[in-house]
C-alpha positions as CSV (number, residue, x, y, z in Angstrom):
1,M,8.9,7.5,-2.6
2,S,9.1,6.0,-6.0
3,H,6.2,4.0,-7.4
4,D,8.5,1.0,-7.9
5,K,9.7,1.1,-4.3
6,L,6.2,1.4,-2.9
7,K,5.0,-1.6,-5.0
8,E,8.0,-3.7,-4.0
9,I,7.4,-3.0,-0.3
10,L,3.6,-3.8,-0.4
11,I,4.0,-6.9,-2.6
12,R,6.7,-8.3,-0.3
13,R,5.2,-7.3,3.1
14,L,1.6,-8.1,2.4
15,R,2.3,-11.0,0.1
16,L,-0.2,-9.5,-2.4
17,K,-1.9,-11.9,-4.8
18,E,-2.1,-10.6,-8.4
19,P,-1.8,-7.0,-7.4
20,H,-2.8,-4.1,-9.7
21,F,-1.6,-0.6,-8.8
22,R,-2.9,2.7,-10.0
23,L,-0.4,5.2,-8.6
24,E,0.2,8.9,-9.2
25,G,2.3,11.7,-7.7
26,R,5.8,12.1,-6.6
27,G,6.9,12.4,-3.1
28,R,3.5,11.7,-1.6
29,V,2.0,8.9,-3.7
30,S,-1.7,8.4,-4.1
31,G,-3.8,5.9,-5.9
32,S,-5.3,2.4,-5.4
33,V,-4.1,-1.1,-4.9
34,V,-6.3,-4.0,-6.1
35,S,-5.5,-7.5,-4.9
36,A,-7.3,-10.7,-4.0
37,T,-5.4,-10.5,-0.7
38,F,-7.9,-7.8,0.4
39,A,-11.0,-9.8,-0.3
40,G,-13.4,-10.0,2.6
41,K,-11.7,-7.2,4.5
42,G,-13.3,-3.9,5.4
43,D,-12.0,-0.6,4.2
44,S,-10.3,0.3,7.5
45,D,-8.7,-3.1,7.8
46,R,-7.2,-2.9,4.2
47,Q,-5.9,0.7,4.9
48,R,-4.4,-0.4,8.2
49,M,-2.6,-3.3,6.5
50,I,-1.0,-0.9,4.0
51,W,0.0,1.6,6.8
52,D,1.4,-1.1,9.0
53,A,3.5,-2.5,6.2
54,L,4.9,0.9,5.4
55,D,5.6,1.7,9.1
56,E,7.3,-1.7,9.6
57,E,9.5,-1.1,6.5
58,L,10.2,2.6,6.7
59,G,9.5,3.6,10.3
60,E,6.5,5.2,12.0
61,G,5.0,8.1,10.2
62,S,5.8,6.7,6.7
63,R,2.1,6.3,6.1
64,H,2.0,10.0,5.3
65,A,4.1,9.3,2.2
66,A,1.3,7.3,0.6
67,G,-2.5,7.9,0.3
68,L,-3.6,4.5,-1.1
69,Y,-7.0,3.0,-1.4
70,P,-6.9,-0.8,-1.3
71,R,-9.6,-2.8,-3.0
């Protein structure tokens, strides 16, 4: 998945406020996402938000295409 496609999906699906992405890799993308949208949420809740957004957009199992760490 391209970095631009991943950013577009997450910004739209999660309505991210002032997101900052640090992404690397091709195919399987890894990195971090920083957004005020994640404030006050635990690590597992933030990760689940990302995985759910990807599954809703791309189908179940799509979470394996991205290893992101929301902050």
